[in-house]
A tleap script that builds the chain and sets N, CA, C and O, in Angstrom:
source leaprc.protein.ff14SB
mol = sequence {
  NMET ASN ARG ILE LYS THR ILE HIE SER SER
  LEU ALA ILE GLU GLN TYR THR LEU SER LEU
  GLU GLN VAL SER ASP VAL ILE ASN GLY LYS
  ARG VAL LEU ALA ALA PRO LYS GLU ILE GLN
  GLU VAL LYS ASN ALA TYR GLU ALA TYR GLU
  LYS LEU ARG LYS LEU GLU PRO TYR SER LEU
  GLU ASP LEU LEU LYS ALA HIE LYS TYR MET
  MET SER ASN LEU VAL SER GLU ALA GLY THR
  PHE ARG SER ARG GLY VAL GLY VAL TYR ALA
  GLY GLU GLN LEU ILE HIE ALA GLY MET PRO
  ALA GLN TYR VAL PRO GLU ILE MET ALA PHE
  SER ASP LEU ARG ASP ARG SER ARG GLY CLEU
}
set mol.1.N position { -25.562 -18.710 -1.843 }
set mol.1.CA position { -24.483 -18.629 -1.108 }
set mol.1.C position { -23.303 -19.695 -1.578 }
set mol.1.O position { -22.107 -19.463 -1.401 }
set mol.2.N position { -23.868 -21.017 -2.267 }
set mol.2.CA position { -23.075 -22.316 -2.455 }
set mol.2.C position { -22.298 -21.092 -3.952 }
set mol.2.O position { -21.082 -20.953 -4.082 }
set mol.3.N position { -23.221 -20.463 -4.769 }
set mol.3.CA position { -22.713 -19.799 -5.835 }
set mol.3.C position { -21.445 -18.872 -5.817 }
set mol.3.O position { -20.656 -18.612 -6.725 }
set mol.4.N position { -21.491 -18.424 -4.419 }
set mol.4.CA position { -20.411 -17.369 -3.890 }
set mol.4.C position { -19.087 -17.932 -3.098 }
set mol.4.O position { -18.081 -17.271 -2.841 }
set mol.5.N position { -19.322 -19.287 -2.778 }
set mol.5.CA position { -18.193 -19.815 -2.004 }
set mol.5.C position { -17.916 -20.415 -3.302 }
set mol.5.O position { -16.687 -20.444 -3.370 }
set mol.6.N position { -18.438 -20.940 -4.436 }
set mol.6.CA position { -17.653 -21.488 -5.070 }
set mol.6.C position { -16.717 -20.815 -5.976 }
set mol.6.O position { -15.698 -21.380 -6.371 }
set mol.7.N position { -17.000 -19.767 -6.273 }
set mol.7.CA position { -16.469 -18.340 -6.979 }
set mol.7.C position { -15.003 -18.029 -6.191 }
set mol.7.O position { -13.827 -18.051 -6.551 }
set mol.8.N position { -15.713 -17.721 -4.903 }
set mol.8.CA position { -14.667 -17.445 -3.809 }
set mol.8.C position { -13.248 -18.713 -4.036 }
set mol.8.O position { -12.049 -18.543 -4.257 }
set mol.9.N position { -13.780 -19.510 -3.920 }
set mol.9.CA position { -13.044 -20.897 -3.861 }
set mol.9.C position { -12.349 -21.287 -4.993 }
set mol.9.O position { -11.415 -22.089 -4.979 }
set mol.10.N position { -12.861 -20.647 -6.124 }
set mol.10.CA position { -12.129 -20.875 -7.514 }
set mol.10.C position { -10.831 -19.782 -7.610 }
set mol.10.O position { -9.619 -19.962 -7.720 }
set mol.11.N position { -11.550 -18.739 -7.527 }
set mol.11.CA position { -10.319 -17.398 -6.924 }
set mol.11.C position { -9.194 -17.645 -6.145 }
set mol.11.O position { -8.044 -17.359 -6.479 }
set mol.12.N position { -9.606 -18.300 -4.868 }
set mol.12.CA position { -8.364 -18.497 -4.294 }
set mol.12.C position { -7.344 -19.806 -4.629 }
set mol.12.O position { -6.174 -19.926 -4.266 }
set mol.13.N position { -8.082 -20.667 -5.365 }
set mol.13.CA position { -7.133 -21.369 -6.165 }
set mol.13.C position { -5.963 -20.390 -7.011 }
set mol.13.O position { -4.817 -20.496 -6.575 }
set mol.14.N position { -6.125 -19.638 -7.949 }
set mol.14.CA position { -5.594 -18.616 -8.616 }
set mol.14.C position { -4.570 -17.652 -7.721 }
set mol.14.O position { -3.535 -17.168 -8.178 }
set mol.15.N position { -4.948 -17.506 -6.659 }
set mol.15.CA position { -3.724 -16.961 -5.575 }
set mol.15.C position { -4.706 -15.574 -5.176 }
set mol.15.O position { -4.324 -14.802 -4.297 }
set mol.16.N position { -6.027 -15.346 -5.931 }
set mol.16.CA position { -6.223 -13.981 -5.511 }
set mol.16.C position { -6.891 -13.966 -4.000 }
set mol.16.O position { -7.281 -14.906 -3.308 }
set mol.17.N position { -6.879 -12.792 -3.793 }
set mol.17.CA position { -6.854 -12.037 -2.133 }
set mol.17.C position { -8.440 -11.682 -1.761 }
set mol.17.O position { -8.767 -11.171 -0.691 }
set mol.18.N position { -9.376 -12.042 -2.836 }
set mol.18.CA position { -11.007 -11.277 -2.114 }
set mol.18.C position { -11.274 -12.001 -1.045 }
set mol.18.O position { -10.671 -13.061 -0.874 }
set mol.19.N position { -12.011 -11.654 -0.342 }
set mol.19.CA position { -12.411 -12.491 1.071 }
set mol.19.C position { -13.886 -13.027 0.223 }
set mol.19.O position { -14.335 -12.692 -0.874 }
set mol.20.N position { -14.365 -13.944 1.202 }
set mol.20.CA position { -15.963 -14.644 0.608 }
set mol.20.C position { -16.821 -13.081 0.792 }
set mol.20.O position { -17.637 -12.881 -0.108 }
set mol.21.N position { -16.718 -12.039 1.795 }
set mol.21.CA position { -17.694 -10.840 1.905 }
set mol.21.C position { -17.701 -10.342 0.316 }
set mol.21.O position { -18.606 -10.211 -0.510 }
set mol.22.N position { -16.094 -10.101 0.277 }
set mol.22.CA position { -15.581 -9.384 -0.641 }
set mol.22.C position { -16.328 -9.956 -2.099 }
set mol.22.O position { -16.729 -9.074 -2.859 }
set mol.23.N position { -16.496 -11.162 -2.448 }
set mol.23.CA position { -16.841 -11.720 -3.385 }
set mol.23.C position { -18.351 -11.299 -3.289 }
set mol.23.O position { -18.799 -10.594 -4.193 }
set mol.24.N position { -19.013 -11.614 -2.444 }
set mol.24.CA position { -20.410 -11.213 -2.159 }
set mol.24.C position { -20.784 -9.969 -2.408 }
set mol.24.O position { -21.654 -9.801 -3.262 }
set mol.25.N position { -20.303 -9.007 -1.830 }
set mol.25.CA position { -20.418 -7.451 -2.441 }
set mol.25.C position { -20.218 -7.004 -3.626 }
set mol.25.O position { -20.939 -6.140 -4.125 }
set mol.26.N position { -18.979 -7.663 -4.364 }
set mol.26.CA position { -18.952 -7.559 -5.623 }
set mol.26.C position { -20.360 -7.888 -6.645 }
set mol.26.O position { -20.963 -7.116 -7.390 }
set mol.27.N position { -20.636 -9.541 -6.311 }
set mol.27.CA position { -22.390 -9.938 -7.125 }
set mol.27.C position { -23.364 -8.706 -6.795 }
set mol.27.O position { -24.122 -8.242 -7.647 }
set mol.28.N position { -23.284 -8.258 -5.591 }
set mol.28.CA position { -24.333 -7.497 -5.299 }
set mol.28.C position { -24.189 -6.040 -5.211 }
set mol.28.O position { -24.710 -5.249 -4.423 }
set mol.29.N position { -23.103 -5.786 -6.508 }
set mol.29.CA position { -23.011 -4.511 -7.030 }
set mol.29.C position { -22.604 -3.332 -6.097 }
set mol.29.O position { -22.592 -2.125 -6.336 }
set mol.30.N position { -22.214 -4.143 -4.758 }
set mol.30.CA position { -21.154 -2.915 -4.098 }
set mol.30.C position { -19.715 -2.650 -4.370 }
set mol.30.O position { -18.973 -3.453 -4.937 }
set mol.31.N position { -19.385 -1.542 -3.956 }
set mol.31.CA position { -17.616 -0.866 -3.972 }
set mol.31.C position { -16.730 -1.987 -3.126 }
set mol.31.O position { -16.689 -2.377 -1.959 }
set mol.32.N position { -16.146 -2.242 -4.186 }
set mol.32.CA position { -14.959 -3.113 -2.994 }
set mol.32.C position { -13.429 -2.784 -3.708 }
set mol.32.O position { -13.229 -2.836 -4.921 }
set mol.33.N position { -12.410 -2.439 -2.687 }
set mol.33.CA position { -11.410 -1.939 -2.884 }
set mol.33.C position { -10.565 -3.462 -3.022 }
set mol.33.O position { -10.343 -4.310 -2.158 }
set mol.34.N position { -10.171 -3.420 -4.588 }
set mol.34.CA position { -9.836 -4.597 -4.876 }
set mol.34.C position { -8.488 -4.485 -6.412 }
set mol.34.O position { -8.070 -3.519 -7.051 }
set mol.35.N position { -8.249 -5.681 -6.472 }
set mol.35.CA position { -7.428 -5.443 -8.114 }
set mol.35.C position { -8.752 -5.249 -9.002 }
set mol.35.O position { -9.839 -5.758 -8.727 }
set mol.36.N position { -8.523 -4.541 -9.960 }
set mol.36.CA position { -9.749 -4.700 -11.137 }
set mol.36.C position { -9.689 -5.679 -11.639 }
set mol.36.O position { -10.739 -5.772 -12.274 }
set mol.37.N position { -8.772 -7.048 -11.878 }
set mol.37.CA position { -8.891 -8.279 -12.624 }
set mol.37.C position { -9.578 -8.878 -11.698 }
set mol.37.O position { -10.687 -9.303 -12.020 }
set mol.38.N position { -9.119 -9.060 -10.361 }
set mol.38.CA position { -10.082 -9.777 -9.456 }
set mol.38.C position { -11.425 -9.463 -9.386 }
set mol.38.O position { -12.111 -10.484 -9.416 }
set mol.39.N position { -12.243 -8.153 -9.282 }
set mol.39.CA position { -13.041 -7.985 -9.432 }
set mol.39.C position { -13.798 -8.524 -10.679 }
set mol.39.O position { -14.920 -9.023 -10.596 }
set mol.40.N position { -13.101 -8.387 -11.848 }
set mol.40.CA position { -13.696 -8.855 -12.852 }
set mol.40.C position { -13.780 -10.124 -13.330 }
set mol.40.O position { -14.499 -10.483 -14.263 }
set mol.41.N position { -12.982 -10.861 -12.634 }
set mol.41.CA position { -13.101 -12.569 -12.927 }
set mol.41.C position { -14.124 -12.877 -11.666 }
set mol.41.O position { -14.044 -14.048 -11.297 }
set mol.42.N position { -14.959 -12.165 -11.014 }
set mol.42.CA position { -15.623 -12.411 -10.006 }
set mol.42.C position { -17.163 -11.931 -10.996 }
set mol.42.O position { -18.032 -12.797 -11.090 }
set mol.43.N position { -17.349 -10.864 -11.527 }
set mol.43.CA position { -18.107 -10.801 -12.457 }
set mol.43.C position { -18.497 -11.670 -13.640 }
set mol.43.O position { -19.607 -12.011 -14.051 }
set mol.44.N position { -17.283 -11.928 -14.063 }
set mol.44.CA position { -17.625 -13.180 -15.275 }
set mol.44.C position { -17.846 -14.120 -14.733 }
set mol.44.O position { -18.898 -14.526 -15.227 }
set mol.45.N position { -17.443 -14.968 -13.785 }
set mol.45.CA position { -17.907 -16.286 -13.110 }
set mol.45.C position { -19.401 -15.907 -12.597 }
set mol.45.O position { -20.250 -16.799 -12.629 }
set mol.46.N position { -19.731 -14.694 -12.154 }
set mol.46.CA position { -21.292 -14.869 -11.937 }
set mol.46.C position { -22.340 -14.997 -13.146 }
set mol.46.O position { -23.524 -15.314 -13.260 }
set mol.47.N position { -21.274 -14.580 -14.007 }
set mol.47.CA position { -22.424 -14.539 -15.240 }
set mol.47.C position { -22.364 -15.371 -15.718 }
set mol.47.O position { -23.533 -15.748 -15.800 }
set mol.48.N position { -21.430 -16.441 -16.430 }
set mol.48.CA position { -21.229 -17.527 -16.560 }
set mol.48.C position { -22.381 -18.637 -15.796 }
set mol.48.O position { -23.270 -19.136 -16.485 }
set mol.49.N position { -22.257 -18.961 -14.295 }
set mol.49.CA position { -23.147 -19.389 -13.769 }
set mol.49.C position { -24.679 -18.801 -14.052 }
set mol.49.O position { -25.607 -19.557 -14.339 }
set mol.50.N position { -24.780 -17.827 -13.972 }
set mol.50.CA position { -26.098 -17.432 -14.784 }
set mol.50.C position { -26.646 -17.864 -15.837 }
set mol.50.O position { -27.871 -17.848 -15.957 }
set mol.51.N position { -25.819 -18.332 -16.801 }
set mol.51.CA position { -26.004 -18.629 -18.148 }
set mol.51.C position { -25.724 -20.192 -18.657 }
set mol.51.O position { -25.799 -20.633 -19.804 }
set mol.52.N position { -25.412 -20.810 -17.553 }
set mol.52.CA position { -24.915 -21.861 -17.263 }
set mol.52.C position { -26.383 -23.059 -17.798 }
set mol.52.O position { -26.143 -24.084 -18.437 }
set mol.53.N position { -27.475 -22.749 -17.482 }
set mol.53.CA position { -28.557 -23.718 -18.011 }
set mol.53.C position { -28.672 -23.513 -19.175 }
set mol.53.O position { -28.749 -24.544 -19.844 }
set mol.54.N position { -28.721 -22.538 -19.747 }
set mol.54.CA position { -28.766 -22.285 -21.033 }
set mol.54.C position { -27.931 -23.053 -22.336 }
set mol.54.O position { -28.288 -23.357 -23.475 }
set mol.55.N position { -26.282 -23.252 -21.374 }
set mol.55.CA position { -25.406 -24.044 -22.648 }
set mol.55.C position { -25.390 -25.589 -22.649 }
set mol.55.O position { -25.320 -26.304 -21.649 }
set mol.56.N position { -25.470 -26.004 -23.996 }
set mol.56.CA position { -25.161 -27.407 -24.128 }
set mol.56.C position { -23.791 -27.950 -23.611 }
set mol.56.O position { -22.803 -27.633 -24.273 }
set mol.57.N position { -23.637 -28.641 -22.633 }
set mol.57.CA position { -22.501 -29.346 -22.282 }
set mol.57.C position { -21.506 -29.756 -23.196 }
set mol.57.O position { -20.307 -29.516 -23.048 }
set mol.58.N position { -22.100 -30.496 -24.326 }
set mol.58.CA position { -21.251 -31.106 -25.255 }
set mol.58.C position { -21.124 -30.247 -26.731 }
set mol.58.O position { -20.762 -30.567 -27.864 }
set mol.59.N position { -21.616 -28.991 -26.108 }
set mol.59.CA position { -21.817 -28.040 -27.871 }
set mol.59.C position { -20.048 -27.418 -27.601 }
set mol.59.O position { -19.665 -26.916 -26.544 }
set mol.60.N position { -19.122 -27.636 -28.933 }
set mol.60.CA position { -17.822 -26.832 -28.996 }
set mol.60.C position { -18.356 -25.300 -29.056 }
set mol.60.O position { -17.727 -24.464 -28.407 }
set mol.61.N position { -19.496 -24.895 -29.812 }
set mol.61.CA position { -20.002 -23.423 -29.853 }
set mol.61.C position { -20.463 -22.991 -28.444 }
set mol.61.O position { -20.659 -21.789 -28.266 }
set mol.62.N position { -20.638 -23.772 -27.523 }
set mol.62.CA position { -20.993 -23.322 -26.314 }
set mol.62.C position { -19.798 -23.238 -25.182 }
set mol.62.O position { -19.686 -22.525 -24.185 }
set mol.63.N position { -18.922 -24.290 -25.764 }
set mol.63.CA position { -17.907 -23.905 -24.516 }
set mol.63.C position { -17.215 -22.936 -25.272 }
set mol.63.O position { -16.707 -22.265 -24.374 }
set mol.64.N position { -16.853 -22.411 -26.367 }
set mol.64.CA position { -16.503 -21.127 -26.161 }
set mol.64.C position { -17.510 -20.202 -26.006 }
set mol.64.O position { -17.139 -19.028 -26.033 }
set mol.65.N position { -18.742 -20.423 -25.844 }
set mol.65.CA position { -19.337 -18.933 -25.097 }
set mol.65.C position { -19.262 -18.498 -23.792 }
set mol.65.O position { -19.419 -17.397 -23.266 }
set mol.66.N position { -18.918 -19.871 -23.279 }
set mol.66.CA position { -18.522 -20.055 -21.559 }
set mol.66.C position { -17.296 -19.115 -21.239 }
set mol.66.O position { -17.085 -18.283 -20.356 }
set mol.67.N position { -16.209 -19.823 -22.857 }
set mol.67.CA position { -14.926 -18.984 -22.325 }
set mol.67.C position { -15.491 -17.512 -22.329 }
set mol.67.O position { -15.130 -16.764 -21.420 }
set mol.68.N position { -16.239 -17.114 -23.168 }
set mol.68.CA position { -16.128 -15.834 -23.315 }
set mol.68.C position { -16.393 -14.925 -22.236 }
set mol.68.O position { -15.761 -13.948 -21.834 }
set mol.69.N position { -17.798 -15.621 -21.735 }
set mol.69.CA position { -18.156 -15.114 -20.382 }
set mol.69.C position { -17.079 -14.714 -19.323 }
set mol.69.O position { -16.848 -13.653 -18.742 }
set mol.70.N position { -16.307 -16.382 -19.274 }
set mol.70.CA position { -15.275 -16.082 -18.098 }
set mol.70.C position { -14.017 -15.574 -18.400 }
set mol.70.O position { -13.088 -15.725 -17.607 }
set mol.71.N position { -13.871 -14.944 -19.538 }
set mol.71.CA position { -12.770 -14.337 -19.928 }
set mol.71.C position { -12.936 -12.885 -20.329 }
set mol.71.O position { -11.973 -12.136 -20.488 }
set mol.72.N position { -14.269 -12.502 -20.492 }
set mol.72.CA position { -14.779 -11.145 -21.263 }
set mol.72.C position { -13.458 -10.044 -20.209 }
set mol.72.O position { -13.282 -10.072 -18.991 }
set mol.73.N position { -12.880 -9.347 -21.061 }
set mol.73.CA position { -12.021 -7.469 -20.284 }
set mol.73.C position { -11.302 -8.129 -19.654 }
set mol.73.O position { -10.894 -7.486 -18.687 }
set mol.74.N position { -10.711 -9.638 -19.716 }
set mol.74.CA position { -9.761 -10.144 -19.024 }
set mol.74.C position { -8.097 -10.491 -19.989 }
set mol.74.O position { -6.915 -10.357 -19.672 }
set mol.75.N position { -8.920 -11.060 -21.461 }
set mol.75.CA position { -8.374 -11.290 -22.111 }
set mol.75.C position { -8.246 -11.372 -23.675 }
set mol.75.O position { -8.683 -12.480 -23.987 }
set mol.76.N position { -7.857 -10.718 -24.752 }
set mol.76.CA position { -8.309 -10.208 -26.039 }
set mol.76.C position { -9.163 -11.321 -26.876 }
set mol.76.O position { -10.204 -11.040 -27.468 }
set mol.77.N position { -8.562 -12.660 -26.843 }
set mol.77.CA position { -9.327 -13.534 -27.465 }
set mol.77.C position { -10.676 -14.509 -26.711 }
set mol.77.O position { -10.868 -15.645 -27.146 }
set mol.78.N position { -11.550 -13.963 -25.582 }
set mol.78.CA position { -12.355 -14.158 -25.175 }
set mol.78.C position { -13.220 -14.867 -25.769 }
set mol.78.O position { -14.133 -14.233 -26.299 }
set mol.79.N position { -13.239 -16.017 -25.863 }
set mol.79.CA position { -14.645 -16.809 -26.695 }
set mol.79.C position { -14.195 -17.152 -27.812 }
set mol.79.O position { -14.894 -17.234 -28.822 }
set mol.80.N position { -13.065 -17.375 -27.768 }
set mol.80.CA position { -12.136 -17.879 -29.658 }
set mol.80.C position { -10.959 -18.591 -28.597 }
set mol.80.O position { -10.655 -18.583 -27.404 }
set mol.81.N position { -10.451 -19.313 -30.126 }
set mol.81.CA position { -9.301 -20.041 -29.991 }
set mol.81.C position { -8.336 -19.537 -29.633 }
set mol.81.O position { -8.499 -18.320 -29.725 }
set mol.82.N position { -7.169 -19.824 -29.179 }
set mol.82.CA position { -6.199 -18.519 -29.024 }
set mol.82.C position { -5.301 -18.777 -30.797 }
set mol.82.O position { -5.541 -19.590 -31.690 }
set mol.83.N position { -4.267 -17.692 -30.692 }
set mol.83.CA position { -4.042 -17.357 -31.678 }
set mol.83.C position { -2.517 -17.449 -31.729 }
set mol.83.O position { -1.841 -17.335 -32.751 }
set mol.84.N position { -2.144 -17.632 -30.709 }
set mol.84.CA position { -0.888 -17.649 -30.062 }
set mol.84.C position { -0.101 -18.985 -29.353 }
set mol.84.O position { -0.797 -19.940 -29.007 }
set mol.85.N position { 1.021 -19.010 -29.198 }
set mol.85.CA position { 1.719 -19.976 -28.615 }
set mol.85.C position { 1.385 -19.773 -27.083 }
set mol.85.O position { 1.201 -18.654 -26.604 }
set mol.86.N position { 1.310 -21.113 -26.247 }
set mol.86.CA position { 1.642 -20.926 -24.783 }
set mol.86.C position { 2.248 -22.111 -24.349 }
set mol.86.O position { 2.090 -23.219 -24.862 }
set mol.87.N position { 3.143 -21.756 -23.114 }
set mol.87.CA position { 3.315 -22.938 -21.975 }
set mol.87.C position { 3.706 -22.644 -20.959 }
set mol.87.O position { 3.838 -21.424 -20.858 }
set mol.88.N position { 4.091 -23.436 -19.726 }
set mol.88.CA position { 4.042 -23.525 -18.359 }
set mol.88.C position { 5.727 -22.746 -18.519 }
set mol.88.O position { 6.375 -22.722 -19.565 }
set mol.89.N position { 6.052 -22.309 -17.521 }
set mol.89.CA position { 7.562 -21.965 -17.336 }
set mol.89.C position { 7.767 -21.683 -15.917 }
set mol.89.O position { 7.085 -21.159 -15.036 }
set mol.90.N position { 8.737 -22.117 -15.974 }
set mol.90.CA position { 9.469 -22.139 -14.161 }
set mol.90.C position { 10.434 -21.077 -14.395 }
set mol.90.O position { 11.467 -21.459 -14.946 }
set mol.91.N position { 10.375 -20.103 -14.175 }
set mol.91.CA position { 10.854 -18.363 -13.969 }
set mol.91.C position { 11.171 -18.617 -15.850 }
set mol.91.O position { 10.291 -18.869 -16.673 }
set mol.92.N position { 11.907 -18.538 -15.993 }
set mol.92.CA position { 12.235 -18.270 -17.815 }
set mol.92.C position { 12.741 -19.812 -18.620 }
set mol.92.O position { 13.261 -20.050 -19.710 }
set mol.93.N position { 12.359 -20.535 -17.641 }
set mol.93.CA position { 12.675 -22.207 -18.527 }
set mol.93.C position { 11.017 -22.459 -18.706 }
set mol.93.O position { 10.076 -22.474 -17.912 }
set mol.94.N position { 11.125 -22.616 -19.900 }
set mol.94.CA position { 9.589 -23.293 -20.664 }
set mol.94.C position { 9.791 -24.746 -20.236 }
set mol.94.O position { 10.829 -25.385 -20.409 }
set mol.95.N position { 8.652 -25.201 -19.645 }
set mol.95.CA position { 8.828 -26.533 -18.898 }
set mol.95.C position { 7.787 -27.418 -19.750 }
set mol.95.O position { 8.233 -28.516 -20.083 }
set mol.96.N position { 6.358 -27.094 -20.193 }
set mol.96.CA position { 5.766 -27.868 -21.336 }
set mol.96.C position { 4.984 -26.798 -22.516 }
set mol.96.O position { 4.073 -26.042 -22.181 }
set mol.97.N position { 5.314 -26.853 -23.400 }
set mol.97.CA position { 4.896 -26.030 -24.569 }
set mol.97.C position { 3.369 -26.585 -25.074 }
set mol.97.O position { 3.329 -27.674 -25.647 }
set mol.98.N position { 2.316 -25.944 -24.890 }
set mol.98.CA position { 0.919 -26.073 -25.283 }
set mol.98.C position { 1.260 -26.429 -27.296 }
set mol.98.O position { 2.152 -26.083 -28.070 }
set mol.99.N position { -0.198 -27.399 -27.450 }
set mol.99.CA position { -0.312 -27.640 -29.074 }
set mol.99.C position { -0.010 -26.104 -29.887 }
set mol.99.O position { -0.100 -25.027 -29.297 }
set mol.100.N position { 0.234 -26.195 -30.845 }
set mol.100.CA position { 0.430 -24.941 -31.761 }
set mol.100.C position { -0.940 -24.514 -31.946 }
set mol.100.O position { -1.782 -25.304 -32.372 }
set mol.101.N position { -1.243 -23.206 -31.626 }
set mol.101.CA position { -1.918 -22.873 -31.774 }
set mol.101.C position { -3.126 -23.107 -33.025 }
set mol.101.O position { -4.337 -23.278 -32.883 }
set mol.102.N position { -2.341 -23.048 -34.230 }
set mol.102.CA position { -3.131 -23.655 -35.702 }
set mol.102.C position { -3.580 -24.456 -35.797 }
set mol.102.O position { -4.338 -24.674 -36.742 }
set mol.103.N position { -3.295 -25.422 -34.716 }
set mol.103.CA position { -4.049 -26.795 -34.768 }
set mol.103.C position { -5.144 -27.204 -33.635 }
set mol.103.O position { -5.455 -28.384 -33.470 }
set mol.104.N position { -5.666 -26.221 -32.921 }
set mol.104.CA position { -6.424 -26.276 -31.606 }
set mol.104.C position { -7.795 -26.368 -32.088 }
set mol.104.O position { -8.564 -27.220 -31.642 }
set mol.105.N position { -8.152 -25.478 -33.031 }
set mol.105.CA position { -9.618 -25.898 -34.096 }
set mol.105.C position { -9.892 -27.202 -34.272 }
set mol.105.O position { -10.671 -28.011 -33.768 }
set mol.106.N position { -9.114 -27.212 -35.061 }
set mol.106.CA position { -9.066 -28.893 -35.825 }
set mol.106.C position { -9.057 -30.171 -34.974 }
set mol.106.O position { -9.501 -31.301 -35.176 }
set mol.107.N position { -8.279 -29.497 -33.766 }
set mol.107.CA position { -8.087 -30.925 -32.557 }
set mol.107.C position { -9.386 -30.967 -31.620 }
set mol.107.O position { -9.749 -32.018 -31.092 }
set mol.108.N position { -9.975 -29.907 -31.473 }
set mol.108.CA position { -11.219 -29.750 -30.297 }
set mol.108.C position { -12.321 -29.857 -31.584 }
set mol.108.O position { -13.155 -30.676 -31.199 }
set mol.109.N position { -12.593 -29.516 -32.574 }
set mol.109.CA position { -13.567 -30.431 -34.022 }
set mol.109.C position { -13.324 -31.565 -34.097 }
set mol.109.O position { -14.319 -32.044 -34.642 }
set mol.110.N position { -12.248 -32.776 -33.797 }
set mol.110.CA position { -12.076 -33.620 -34.180 }
set mol.110.C position { -12.505 -34.408 -33.834 }
set mol.110.O position { -12.727 -35.301 -34.651 }
set mol.111.N position { -12.871 -34.599 -32.553 }
set mol.111.CA position { -13.827 -35.778 -31.562 }
set mol.111.C position { -14.796 -35.171 -30.760 }
set mol.111.O position { -14.393 -34.377 -29.910 }
set mol.112.N position { -16.598 -35.496 -30.912 }
set mol.112.CA position { -17.099 -35.204 -30.152 }
set mol.112.C position { -16.451 -34.798 -28.953 }
set mol.112.O position { -15.303 -35.094 -28.622 }
set mol.113.N position { -17.405 -33.980 -28.217 }
set mol.113.CA position { -16.980 -33.708 -27.032 }
set mol.113.C position { -17.669 -34.648 -26.096 }
set mol.113.O position { -17.124 -34.882 -25.018 }
set mol.114.N position { -18.843 -35.227 -26.403 }
set mol.114.CA position { -19.295 -35.782 -25.727 }
set mol.114.C position { -19.004 -37.506 -25.459 }
set mol.114.O position { -19.590 -38.253 -24.676 }
set mol.115.N position { -18.062 -37.764 -26.261 }
set mol.115.CA position { -16.807 -38.614 -26.253 }
set mol.115.C position { -15.715 -38.449 -25.542 }
set mol.115.O position { -14.936 -39.290 -25.092 }
set mol.116.N position { -15.716 -37.265 -25.473 }
set mol.116.CA position { -14.116 -36.982 -24.406 }
set mol.116.C position { -15.021 -36.890 -23.248 }
set mol.116.O position { -14.349 -36.700 -22.235 }
set mol.117.N position { -16.099 -36.942 -23.036 }
set mol.117.CA position { -16.262 -36.967 -21.441 }
set mol.117.C position { -16.479 -37.979 -21.439 }
set mol.117.O position { -16.203 -38.293 -20.281 }
set mol.118.N position { -16.937 -39.176 -22.115 }
set mol.118.CA position { -17.154 -40.504 -21.645 }
set mol.118.C position { -15.813 -41.478 -21.378 }
set mol.118.O position { -15.756 -42.624 -20.933 }
set mol.119.N position { -14.745 -40.552 -21.835 }
set mol.119.CA position { -13.346 -41.128 -21.990 }
set mol.119.C position { -13.156 -41.459 -23.101 }
set mol.119.O position { -11.935 -41.459 -23.259 }
set mol.120.N position { -13.752 -41.811 -24.179 }
set mol.120.CA position { -13.946 -42.506 -25.526 }
set mol.120.C position { -12.498 -41.764 -26.529 }
set mol.120.O position { -12.324 -42.097 -27.701 }
savepdb mol mol.pdb
quit
């Protein structure tokens, strides 16, 4: 039940509309009337939780695996570093530009994830 509540809460943060019962129904393989993206996100999150214990928390390779589980059938680059620019927009106005895509793999590999988790 905690996993279902966690998935439901995570989706609610993203403004998704599925109820707790609908999240449970998706996980249990029942048909749910909802946006396909919302249903896919529930399935992906559940799969990620199922495989979580097999992932090394400080492994860059496993971070990409987790990304693939979470974003499969939602984005074209699931499980890989992005190849395009990203930004935060307020309407049409760019508020913050993300790091250029070509630098992301190098920056991610630069510092051991274990060090980052300790704030080093």
